[in-house]
N, C-alpha and C positions, 0 to 999 in steps of 0.2 A: 458691840455685842461680844461677850466673852464668858467662858466658863472656867472657874477656878479648879485647881487640882484638889483632890481629896486630902484633907489634912486630918490630924488627930482630932477627936471629938465625936459628936454624934454622926456626922456625915450625911444628915438629911439634905435632900435637894430643895432649894428655895429659888423661886423665880421672882426677880425684882423688876417691876415695870414702872418706869418714870421717864418723862421727857426732859426732866431737869438733870443734866449731867453731873452737877455737883452733888445733888442728893443721891443719885444713882451710885456714884463712887463712894460716898460716905457710908451708905447702907451696906454696899457690897463688902467694903473693907472690914466693917464691924462684924458682919456675919462670917466672913472668911476667918477672922481672928478666933472666932468661937468654934471653928472646925466644921462649919456647914459648907456644902457645895452650893455655889451661887451661879446662876445664869442671869445676866442683866440684859434687858431689852428696853428700847426707848419709845415703844408705842403699843397700843392695844392689839393692832393687827399682827405685829411681830410676836406678841405673847401667844395669840391664838395659833400662829403657825408653828410655834415651838412646844406647845403644851403636850401634844401627844407623845412625841419622841422623848422629851425630857421627863415627863411624868413627875412633876414636883409634889413634895409633901405639903408645901405652903407657897402661896402667892402673895407678894406685897405689891399693892396697886396704888398708884397715884389716881386721885379722882379726876382732876383737870388735865386732860391730854388732848391735843389736837387730833382730829379724825375720829378716833374711837375712844371715848372717855372711859374712865375706870368703871363706872356703873354698868355701861353697856358691855364692856369686856367681861366683867364678872357674870353678867346675865348669860352671855354666850358660853362661858366656861361651865356654868351650872347646867345649861341645856344639853351638854354632852352626857349627862347622866352619872358621871363619876363624882364622888365627893372630893373637893379640894379645899383645904383649910385656907383662909384668906384674911388679910388685914389691909384696910384702906389707910394710906398715909397721905394726908391732904393738908393744904394750907387753909381750907375752909373749916372754921372751928365753931360756927353757929350751931346751936342745938338742932335746928331743922336739918342742917347738912349732915350732922352725925346720925340723926334718926333715919334720914334717907339712905345713908350708906349701910347701916345695920339692917334696915328693912330690905335692902337689895340682896342680902345674904352673906355679907361679910361677918367674920367671927369677931372682929374688933375694929376699932377706929382710932388712929393716932394722928394728932394734929401737929403740923409743922409750925415753928421749929420744935423738934422733939429732943428729949434727953436720951442718949444712946443706950444707957443701961436700962431705962424703962422700955424702950423698943425691944431690946433683947429679951427682957422678961416676958413681954407680951408674945414674942415669937415662941419662946419656950412653952408658954401656956397653950397656944394654938396647936403646937406640935404634939403636946400631950393629948389634946382632944382628938387630933388626927389619928394618933396611935390607938386610942381607945375605940374610935370609930372602926378602924381597920380590924382590930381584934374582935369586935362585935360582929362585923361582917363575916369574918372567917368562921366564927362560932356558929352563926346562923346557917352558913353554907354547910358546915359539918353536920349540924342538926338536920338539915334538909336531906343530906345524903343518908344519914342514919334512918330516917323515916322511910326511905325508899329501899332499905336493905333488909333482907330476910335474916332474922337473928340466928337461925340454925345453920344455914349454908353459906352465909356471906355473899350470896347472889342477890340480884334485885328481886323485889316482890311484885305481886300483881298490881299494886298501887301505881307503880311507875312503868310497868311493862309496855302498855300499848302507846303511851306518850312517846317513849323512846323509840319504839319500833316504827311508828308512823313517821317520826323525824328521819330515821335511817332510810325508810322507803323513799321519802321525798328527796333526800340527798342522793340516793342511788339513781333515781330517775333523772335528776338534773345533770348528773355526770355520765349518764348512759351506762351504768354498771349493774351487774347482777347482784342479787342479795338472796341469802338462804335463811329460812327459818327451820329449825330442827326441833322436833318434839321427842323427848326420851322418857321412857317409863321403866321402872325397876320391875324385873320379872319375878312374880310370886313373892312380892315383898311382904305380904301379910304373914308369911311363915316366919319371917325374921322377928316380928313382934310376938307371934304365937309361941315360937320355940325358944325364945330367949326372954327378953323383956323390952319394954318400950324405950327405956333409956339406951339400950344397945341399938335399937332401931334409929333413934335420934343420932347416935354416934355414926352410924353407917351413912345417913343422909349428909351429915357434916363432912365426912370424908369424900363422898361423891361430889359434893359442891367443890371441894378443894381440887379434886382431879379435873373437873371441868375447867376451873380457873387456870390450872397449870397447862392445859392443852390449848386454850384459846390464845389468839393473837390480841395485841393491845386494841385493835380496831373493832374487836368483837365484844359482845356482852351476853350474859346469861341470866336467867331468872328461875326461881323455883315457882313452877306453875301451880302447884298445889299437891299436898300429900307427898308421894314419891315420883311426881312428874316434874320434868325440867324442860326448859325451853332455851335454846341457844340461837342467837342471831349472828350470822357470819356475813360480814361486809365484803364487797368486791371479790366475789368468788363464783366460779362456774359450777356446773353439775359434777364434773370430775373432781374438782377440789373439795366440794361439799361431801361427796361420797368418801373421799380419802380421809377427811376429818372425822366423819361419822364412824367409819370402820376402825380408825385408830382409837377413838374414844371407847367404842364398844369393846375392843380387844383389851384395852388398858384396864377397864373395869372388871372384865372377865378374869383377868390374870391377877387381880388384887385379892389378897386375903384380908378381910376386915376383922381385925382382932382388937378386943378391948377387955382387959380383965380375964374372967373365966370364959368369955364368949368369943367365938370366931366363926366366920362364915365366908363362903365364896358365892357371888351373885352375878347374874347376867342382866343385860338391859336390851330393850327393843327400841329401835329408833326409826322415826319417819321424818322425812324432810321434803321441803318444797323450795324450788328456786324461782324467784321472780325475775323475769327478763324484761328490761325497760322498753325494748323495741316492740314487745308483744303484750305484756301484762301491765295492767294499771290497777293493782289491788291495794286495798288498805290493809292495816295490820291484822285485823280480825279475820279477813278473808284468807290471808296467807297462813295464818295459824290454823285455820280450819283445814286448809289443804294438807299441811304437815300432820295434822291429827288424823286425817283420812289415811295417810301413808303409814302412820304409827299403827292404826288398826290393822292394816295389811301385814305389817311385821308380826303383830301378835297372832293374827289368823294363820300365818304360814309357819308358825312353830316357835316364835320368840327367838331371842338372842341373834337378831339379824337387823339389817338396815334396809329400808324401802324408800324409794323416791316417789313422789306424787306424779302421776301422769294423767292424761285425759280419761283413761279407763279406770283409774283408781276409785273414783266416787261411785261409779256404776257397779263395780265389783263389790264394793262394801254394801251397797243397797240390796244386791242379790244374794249376799252371803247369809 
């Protein structure tokens, strides 16, 4: 078992699996000469053991191997869920054998003895398919992210909010850590549109989204909750840390002059936040957001441009207000 050094050329990683040492050496040498990185193993079990760490772009598999044959090895590789380009290299050349190999999921089937140049051409073909597959996967991932992003602020939208929040709550409870949900609302934002224009109002929301992103840590996330309301989820944080973050964000926005063209304005925000404690609370995302919303109502009721935390008294105070 050996891995070659990276040479000039494409440098893609190829895993060669064959119990015949002569074939193993011939294939490895030909691939190395073309500039590929090659890891050679002599059994299906060894291939499965190496597949995760090596992460090959292509696997060349002998069909007939003792212990775990090529068909079963490929089946187990496919069961891992990640796409791996594959070519069967086999001494079995009957049509039924070829059909069985292709139906097992291999991208191609090469019969022994083979012409080295033909094998290399088939390798290049499968690597091109692998490259296209990876690009398509990346494009789909990017598209999925764009669907979840609010066009105006660059934050998440309501479509993805509760899915992400419930995931973070589950993770916090598993690790015994606190989590904070913060609701923020622009104070008297209607005046921004009434006294200027809606395009300027959109500009302000864009800048507020930017300020939120700049103040968050990488482990946190934020969403535009609707209109001029925003929601921020702070992971692994206690009440003191949550209040510190909320006050810093409130002050940052209050000190910012939003200017664009002939319009400029200074604005304040009201913030309500709720902290979920894993040893006491077992709340889903909507319940935690509701608590933060109650605290936001208190911040508005007490004069705006302030931060309030949810307590056991908050809900009853709101109901009696």
